[in-house]
Phi, psi and omega in degrees: 000119181280137178256141177284149180279126178239128179304146180303135179086001180248130179281125183296338182275344181274141177295143179279176181298324179299318178297319178295322177299314179298319180296314178297319177302317179295320179297312179300315180300312182294315180298317179297312182294322176295320179293325177291321176300316178298313183299321180299326180270317186281335186248010179295156177073020177084008179294146176230156177231122177275125179263305175230111185310137179064006181233306182223128171221161180253125176209145188274129174223154175242116187256112178279346185252203177265204179305140181060025179060027177290137175074036183302332183274356182234051182304324181300330178294321179290329176296312179296320180296316179296319178297317178296321179297314179299314179298317179296320179293316179299320179291311183294325182299341179293342181266002187301131172224002184243131178296320180297315179292331176299316179294314181300309182291327177296315179293319176299317180299313181298316179295315180293319180294322179293318177295323177298317178299317177301312182298322183283319194243356178267159178298154018269340183201162178303133180068006177227021183293156179264139179283136178278118176243145182207354179261108183266119182264080175058029180080358180283314177198164180236133183222201181210183182296320179299322178297321178297313180299318180295316182295312180296317182292326176294320177296318178293323177301314178297316180299314179297320179294314180298321180282353177076025179276116184283154178295325189266006179205148176291153179302320183287346178273345181287146176293141180282150182253000000 
């Protein structure tokens, strides 16, 4: 009977960091898609909901481009980019040894995967779908839950990089300088 190799100090019954990354990615994806489903029904026909006057309101938009509707004519490029991001995160996540990086990659995975689903399966056509946006930040830009996850995780990615926290080891496992 062959035994699977488990790193010393890790319980074989506990989910690993890769599993946690996938789980967080799935949570972000589901929350984003459910919020878009709600927005499609509650905000149809030009309806708006004021959350914080002059700061945040909810209104439905369909974005064929990237942030700030950049690149509206090349939606297929964003589809390929999202697919590459999802693939890259899944590949890189196999090296996870850091809880902080697990959270960062999980949130990035969920946001990128949700945008990929929008690009693949929403109108106007396969691989050219428009992303559903509905959170209006004072008229500056309109986004969604996946955008929040992507923005926060990118900020944390920069912070972890600046602090020198490696993807493959916990901070407390690093030799002190």
